[in-house]
C-alpha positions as a Markdown table, in Angstrom:
| # | Residue | x | y | z |
|---|---|---|---|---|
| 1 | Met | 0.4 | 20.7 | 22.6 |
| 2 | Glu | -0.9 | 22.5 | 19.3 |
| 3 | Lys | -3.4 | 20.4 | 17.5 |
| 4 | Val | -1.5 | 21.0 | 14.4 |
| 5 | Phe | 1.8 | 19.6 | 15.8 |
| 6 | Val | -0.5 | 16.4 | 17.1 |
| 7 | Ala | -2.0 | 16.4 | 13.7 |
| 8 | Lys | 1.3 | 16.3 | 11.8 |
| 9 | Arg | 3.0 | 13.4 | 14.2 |
| 10 | Val | -0.2 | 11.4 | 13.2 |
| 11 | Ala | 0.6 | 12.1 | 9.7 |
| 12 | Ala | 3.9 | 11.2 | 9.6 |
| 13 | Arg | 3.1 | 8.1 | 11.2 |
| 14 | Leu | 0.7 | 7.6 | 8.5 |
| 15 | Arg | 2.7 | 8.2 | 5.6 |
| 16 | Val | 5.5 | 5.7 | 7.2 |
| 17 | Ser | 3.0 | 3.0 | 7.2 |
| 18 | Glu | 1.6 | 3.6 | 3.9 |
| 19 | His | 5.2 | 3.3 | 2.5 |
| 20 | Ser | 5.8 | 0.3 | 4.7 |
| 21 | Ile | 2.9 | -1.6 | 3.0 |
| 22 | Asp | 4.2 | -0.6 | -0.4 |
| 23 | Ala | 7.4 | -1.8 | 0.8 |
| 24 | Ala | 6.1 | -5.2 | 1.7 |
| 25 | Leu | 4.2 | -5.5 | -1.5 |
| 26 | Val | 7.2 | -5.0 | -3.5 |
| 27 | Asp | 9.2 | -7.6 | -1.5 |
| 28 | Ala | 6.2 | -10.1 | -1.7 |
| 29 | Thr | 6.0 | -9.5 | -5.4 |
| 30 | Glu | 9.8 | -10.2 | -5.9 |
| 31 | Val | 9.4 | -13.5 | -3.9 |
| 32 | Val | 7.0 | -14.8 | -6.1 |
| 33 | Ala | 9.0 | -13.7 | -9.1 |
| 34 | Glu | 12.1 | -15.3 | -7.5 |
| 35 | Ile | 10.0 | -18.7 | -7.1 |
| 36 | Ile | 9.1 | -18.9 | -10.5 |
| 37 | Arg | 12.7 | -17.7 | -11.8 |
| 38 | Ala | 14.2 | -20.6 | -9.8 |
| 39 | Arg | 11.7 | -23.0 | -11.1 |
| 40 | Lys | 12.5 | -22.4 | -14.7 |
| 41 | Glu | 16.2 | -22.1 | -13.9 |
| 42 | Leu | 16.1 | -25.8 | -12.4 |
| 43 | Gly | 14.0 | -27.1 | -15.4 |
| 44 | Leu | 11.2 | -28.0 | -12.7 |
| 45 | Ala | 7.3 | -28.6 | -13.9 |
| 46 | Ala | 5.0 | -25.9 | -13.7 |
| 47 | Asn | 3.1 | -27.4 | -10.8 |
| 48 | Val | 6.3 | -27.4 | -8.5 |
| 49 | Ala | 5.7 | -24.7 | -5.9 |
| 50 | Asp | 2.3 | -23.9 | -7.3 |
| 51 | Ile | 1.0 | -24.0 | -3.6 |
| 52 | Ala | 3.7 | -21.6 | -2.1 |
| 53 | Ile | 3.1 | -19.3 | -5.1 |
| 54 | Ala | -0.7 | -19.3 | -4.5 |
| 55 | Lys | 0.4 | -18.6 | -0.8 |
| 56 | Ala | 2.2 | -15.9 | -1.3 |
| 57 | Ser | -0.2 | -14.5 | -4.1 |
| 58 | Ala | -2.7 | -14.5 | -1.0 |
| 59 | Ala | -0.4 | -12.6 | 1.1 |
| 60 | Ile | 0.2 | -10.0 | -1.9 |
| 61 | Ala | -4.1 | -9.8 | -2.1 |
| 62 | Ala | -4.0 | -9.3 | 1.5 |
| 63 | Leu | -1.3 | -6.4 | 1.6 |
| 64 | Ser | -3.2 | -5.0 | -1.3 |
| 65 | Glu | -6.2 | -4.8 | 0.9 |
| 66 | Ala | -4.3 | -3.4 | 3.7 |
| 67 | Arg | -3.1 | -0.7 | 1.6 |
| 68 | Thr | -6.3 | 0.6 | 0.3 |
| 69 | Ala | -7.8 | 0.4 | 3.8 |
| 70 | Met | -4.8 | 2.8 | 5.1 |
| 71 | Val | -5.2 | 5.1 | 1.9 |
| 72 | Ala | -9.2 | 5.2 | 3.1 |
| 73 | Ser | -7.9 | 5.7 | 6.5 |
| 74 | His | -5.7 | 8.9 | 5.2 |
| 75 | Ala | -8.9 | 10.1 | 3.7 |
| 76 | Asp | -10.9 | 9.8 | 6.7 |
| 77 | Leu | -8.0 | 11.5 | 8.7 |
| 78 | Ala | -8.0 | 14.5 | 6.0 |
| 79 | Glu | -12.0 | 14.9 | 6.8 |
| 80 | Val | -10.8 | 15.0 | 10.5 |
| 81 | Gln | -8.2 | 17.7 | 10.0 |
| 82 | Ser | -10.9 | 19.8 | 8.2 |
| 83 | Arg | -13.6 | 19.5 | 11.1 |
| 84 | Leu | -10.5 | 20.6 | 13.5 |
| 85 | Gly | -9.7 | 23.6 | 11.6 |
| 86 | Ile | -6.5 | 22.6 | 10.6 |
| 87 | Arg | -5.4 | 24.1 | 7.6 |
| 88 | Thr | -1.5 | 22.8 | 7.2 |
| 89 | Arg | -1.1 | 20.3 | 4.2 |
| 90 | Met | -0.4 | 17.0 | 6.1 |
| 91 | Asp | 1.0 | 15.0 | 3.1 |
| 92 | Gly | 4.9 | 15.5 | 2.4 |
| 93 | Pro | 6.4 | 17.4 | -0.8 |
| 94 | Glu | 6.8 | 14.2 | -3.0 |
| 95 | Glu | 3.3 | 12.9 | -2.1 |
| 96 | Lys | 0.7 | 13.8 | -4.8 |
| 97 | Leu | -3.0 | 12.5 | -3.9 |
| 98 | Glu | -5.2 | 11.6 | -6.8 |
| 99 | Thr | -9.0 | 11.5 | -6.8 |
| 100 | Pro | -10.7 | 8.5 | -6.6 |
| 101 | Ala | -12.0 | 8.8 | -10.5 |
| 102 | Gly | -8.2 | 8.9 | -11.2 |
| 103 | Asn | -7.7 | 5.6 | -9.7 |
| 104 | Ala | -10.9 | 4.0 | -11.4 |
| 105 | Ala | -9.1 | 2.7 | -14.9 |
| 106 | Leu | -6.5 | 1.0 | -12.6 |
| 107 | Arg | -9.4 | -0.8 | -10.3 |
| 108 | Glu | -11.5 | -1.8 | -13.6 |
| 109 | Val | -8.1 | -3.4 | -15.2 |
| 110 | Ala | -7.2 | -5.2 | -11.7 |
């Protein structure tokens, strides 16, 4: 099989993984928000469900680390693509990659 088709297959699976992690991050943050809303709605003390919120927040942090690792993997594979001489663009039309400098301000705030 031609290497460009193999590379496109890998790129497609990589994008699916990146989007899945993003969706999981959204879901997990919505869980935390819903726990807090429920606590307020029921008029419960701030410490009610505190441990559950902390654990869900830890899961969000782990998902964020997974996302960072997957994005780094994407960058590493772009280098492999270049070394193999594959000139085809591997990201989708909706994907716009930023340079690491573009993310610096976000990282500093977080």
